[in-house]
C-alpha positions as CSV (number, residue, x, y, z in Angstrom):
1,M,21.8,95.9,43.8
2,E,21.4,95.1,47.5
3,T,17.6,94.7,47.2
4,A,17.5,93.2,43.7
5,D,16.2,89.6,43.2
6,I,18.4,89.2,40.1
7,I,21.5,91.0,39.0
8,L,22.5,90.8,35.4
9,T,26.3,90.9,34.9
10,N,26.1,91.3,31.2
11,S,23.9,93.3,28.9
12,S,23.0,90.3,26.9
13,P,19.2,89.7,26.3
14,A,20.0,86.0,26.2
15,D,20.6,86.1,30.0
16,V,17.0,87.3,30.6
17,V,15.7,84.4,28.4
18,S,17.9,82.0,30.3
19,L,16.6,83.3,33.6
20,I,13.0,82.9,32.4
21,K,13.7,79.3,31.4
22,L,15.3,78.6,34.7
23,G,12.3,80.0,36.6
24,R,9.9,77.8,34.6
25,A,12.1,74.7,35.2
26,T,12.2,75.5,38.9
27,Y,8.4,75.9,39.1
28,R,7.9,72.5,37.3
29,K,10.3,70.9,39.7
30,M,8.4,72.4,42.7
31,I,5.1,71.1,41.4
32,Q,6.7,67.6,40.9
33,N,8.0,67.6,44.5
34,L,4.6,68.9,45.8
35,F,2.8,66.1,44.1
36,W,5.3,63.5,45.3
37,A,5.1,64.6,48.9
38,A,1.3,65.0,48.9
39,G,0.8,61.6,47.2
40,Y,3.0,59.9,49.7
41,N,1.2,61.5,52.6
42,I,-2.3,60.8,51.2
43,I,-1.3,57.1,51.0
44,A,1.0,56.5,53.9
45,I,-0.7,58.4,56.7
46,P,-4.0,56.5,56.5
47,L,-2.0,53.2,56.3
48,A,0.0,54.1,59.4
49,A,-3.2,55.1,61.1
50,G,-4.6,51.6,60.5
51,V,-7.3,52.4,57.9
52,L,-6.7,49.0,56.2
53,Y,-6.1,47.1,59.4
54,S,-9.1,44.8,58.8
55,E,-7.4,43.7,55.5
56,G,-4.2,43.1,57.3
57,I,-2.4,46.1,55.9
58,I,-0.7,48.3,58.5
59,I,2.5,50.2,58.7
60,S,4.4,50.2,62.0
61,P,5.5,53.6,63.3
62,A,9.2,52.7,62.7
63,I,8.5,51.7,59.0
64,G,6.5,54.9,58.6
65,A,9.4,57.0,59.9
66,V,11.8,55.3,57.5
67,L,9.4,55.8,54.5
68,M,8.9,59.4,55.5
69,S,12.7,59.9,55.5
70,L,12.9,58.1,52.1
71,S,10.2,60.4,50.7
72,T,12.3,63.4,51.9
73,V,15.4,62.0,50.2
74,I,13.5,61.4,47.0
75,V,12.2,65.0,47.0
76,A,15.8,66.3,47.7
77,I,17.3,64.2,44.9
78,N,14.6,65.4,42.5
79,A,15.3,69.0,43.3
80,K,19.1,68.4,42.8
81,L,18.3,67.1,39.3
82,L,17.2,70.6,38.2
83,K,19.3,71.5,35.3
84,S,20.1,75.1,34.4
85,P,18.9,75.7,30.8
């Protein structure tokens, strides 16, 4: 029991099915968060670096830090929305 990843407290096969559903839901949530974080970084980092400066679009370092914090909060809230099946 000390080295087990999962310990079943009942002998119910439904518990195994529930754990499989929870694992799949967790994986989907991880993929959502990965895409959100990657998408944010793909867009925001070049803007903060001044790629579109000639068009007048630039993000100041302070705004970039606030947006990065907001991105982290969104990922955390999305993770908290994970429901156990």
